[in-house]
C-alpha positions in Angstrom: 0.0 0.0 0.0 1.3 3.4 -1.0 1.6 5.9 1.8 0.5 9.5 1.1 3.3 12.0 1.6 2.8 14.9 3.9 2.0 18.2 2.1 5.0 20.5 1.7 5.0 24.2 2.6 6.9 26.5 0.2 7.4 30.2 1.1 8.5 32.3 -1.9 10.5 35.6 -1.8 7.3 37.3 -3.1 5.4 36.3 0.1 8.2 37.5 2.3 8.1 40.9 0.4 4.3 41.0 1.0 4.9 40.4 4.7 7.5 43.1 4.9 5.2 45.6 3.2 2.3 44.6 5.5 4.4 45.0 8.6 5.3 48.5 7.4 1.9 49.7 6.5 -0.5 47.7 8.7 -1.5 48.5 12.3 -0.7 46.1 15.1 -2.8 43.0 14.8 -4.1 43.7 11.3 -1.4 41.5 9.7 -2.4 38.6 12.0 -6.0 39.0 11.0 -5.1 39.0 7.3 -3.0 35.8 7.8 -5.9 34.3 9.7 -8.3 34.9 6.9 -5.9 33.4 4.4 -5.4 30.3 6.5 -9.1 29.8 6.7 -9.4 30.2 3.0 -6.7 27.6 2.3 -8.1 25.2 4.9 -11.4 25.3 3.0 -9.7 24.3 -0.2 -7.7 21.6 1.4 -10.7 20.1 3.3 -12.8 19.9 0.1 -9.9 18.5 -1.9 -9.6 15.6 0.6 -13.3 15.1 0.9 -13.5 14.9 -2.9 -10.9 12.1 -3.0 -7.8 14.2 -3.8 -4.7 15.0 -1.9 -2.5 18.0 -1.3 1.2 17.8 -2.4 2.4 21.4 -1.8 1.1 24.8 -0.6 3.1 27.7 -2.0 2.8 31.1 -0.3 3.4 33.7 -3.0 3.1 37.5 -3.6 -0.6 37.0 -4.6 -1.5 34.6 -1.9 -1.6 30.8 -1.5 -1.3 28.3 -4.4 -2.3 24.7 -3.7 -0.7 22.0 -5.8 -2.8 18.8 -5.8 -1.2 15.4 -5.4 -1.2 13.5 -8.7 -2.7 11.4 -10.2 -5.8 13.6 -9.5 -9.0 12.3 -11.2 -11.8 14.5 -10.0 -14.9 15.4 -12.0 -15.3 19.0 -13.2 -18.0 19.4 -10.6 -15.7 18.3 -7.8 -12.9 20.5 -9.2 -15.3 23.5 -9.1 -16.3 22.6 -5.5 -12.7 22.6 -4.5 -12.3 26.1 -6.0 -15.3 27.4 -4.3 -14.5 25.9 -0.9 -12.0 28.6 0.0 -14.3 31.5 -0.4 -17.0 29.4 1.2 -14.9 28.9 4.3 -14.4 32.6 4.5 -18.1 33.3 4.2 -19.0 30.7 6.9 -16.7 32.4 9.4 -18.0 35.9 8.8 -21.0 35.6 11.2 -18.8 34.0 13.9 -16.2 36.8 13.7 -18.9 39.4 13.6 -20.3 38.0 16.9 -16.9 38.1 18.4 -16.7 41.8 17.4 -19.0 42.6 20.3 -16.1 41.7 22.6 -13.2 42.9 20.5 -13.0 45.2 17.5 -10.6 42.7 15.9 -13.6 40.4 15.5 -15.2 42.9 13.1 -11.9 43.5 11.3 -11.4 39.7 10.8 -15.0 39.4 9.6 -14.4 42.2 7.1 -11.2 40.7 5.9 -12.8 37.3 5.5 -15.7 38.8 3.6 -13.4 40.8 1.3 -11.3 37.7 0.6 -14.4 35.7 -0.3 -15.8 38.4 -2.6 -12.4 39.0 -4.2 -11.8 35.3 -5.0 -15.3 34.8 -6.3 -14.7 37.3 -9.2 -14.9 35.5 -12.6 -11.2 36.3 -13.3 -8.6 33.9 -14.6 -6.3 32.8 -11.8 -8.9 33.4 -9.0 -11.2 30.8 -7.5 -14.3 32.2 -9.3 -12.6 32.0 -12.7 -11.3 28.5 -12.1 -14.8 27.3 -10.9 -16.4 28.9 -14.0 -13.9 27.2 -16.3 -14.5 23.8 -14.7 -18.3 24.4 -14.9 -17.9 25.1 -18.6 -15.7 22.0 -19.1 -16.3 20.4 -22.5 -17.8 23.5 -24.0 -16.0 25.1 -27.0 -14.2 28.3 -26.4 -14.6 28.1 -22.6 -11.1 29.4 -22.0 -11.7 32.3 -24.5 -14.9 33.3 -22.7 -13.0 33.4 -19.4 -10.2 35.4 -21.0 -12.7 38.0 -22.2 -14.4 38.2 -18.8 -11.0 38.7 -17.2 -10.1 41.5 -19.6 -13.4 43.3 -19.1 -13.2 42.9 -15.3 -9.6 44.3 -15.4 -10.7 47.4 -17.2 -13.8 47.8 -15.0 -11.5 47.7 -11.9 -8.8 49.9 -13.4 -10.8 53.2 -13.5 -12.0 53.1 -9.9 -8.5 51.9 -8.9 -6.9 55.0 -10.5 -9.5 57.2 -8.8 -8.7 55.6 -5.4 -5.0 56.0 -6.1 -5.4 59.7 -6.8 -7.7 60.3 -3.8 -6.5 61.3 -0.4 -6.2 57.6 0.5 -3.5 57.0 -2.2 -4.3 53.2 -2.2 -2.8 51.5 -5.3 -4.3 48.0 -4.5 -7.3 48.1 -6.8 -5.3 49.7 -9.7 -2.6 47.1 -9.4 -5.2 44.3 -9.4 -6.9 45.7 -12.5 -3.6 45.9 -14.3 -2.8 42.3 -13.2 -6.2 41.1 -14.6 -5.6 42.8 -17.9 -2.1 41.4 -18.1 -3.3 37.9 -17.4 -6.0 38.2 -20.0 -3.6 39.5 -22.7 -1.2 36.7 -21.7 -4.0 34.2 -22.3 -2.7 31.8 -19.7 -5.9 29.8 -19.4 -4.3 26.5 -20.4 -2.9 26.0 -16.8 -6.1 26.8 -15.0 -6.6 23.3 -13.6 -3.1 22.9 -12.3 -3.4 24.7 -9.0 -5.8 26.6 -6.8 -5.0 30.2 -5.9 -6.2 32.0 -2.9 
């Protein structure tokens, strides 16, 4: 009988850079809450992957979040693949009411609830590389031009986010996050990298 190897944890230089920036700009405790929301998200993916009959080979922490690499051979149906993709945002959504209740005792409960809700909404966007885009691609499995449809959605979403992102950047908040994400979505759509959508699950 083959024994299943323990999942590996890989921390990339990009993730260390993200942590360094977060430490510089975040208030005390906010970084911990952000990491907590991310761990909940990844736990949702991993749990559904195991429930569906798959296994986790490696978790890579990158500049854009966590990337799960399933253990192969992985023979899941498109419906199960989509369920694995949606389990991360689903886990975040399930914890929002619990954290909101905890907010009555500590303001960090409300902050963690907000971060979990934001992570869920962000990852459910139908954009290539995000959970929503991957789930949509699996749901359209077998349909002609499915990857092209997702590429177009990603491009339109990128331009839709770029304008408010620039407005936010030029406002008194000077927050570049939305503009950067819009540019990233546009770049991903132009790159047309939809052929690797089923290879991993991004946070």
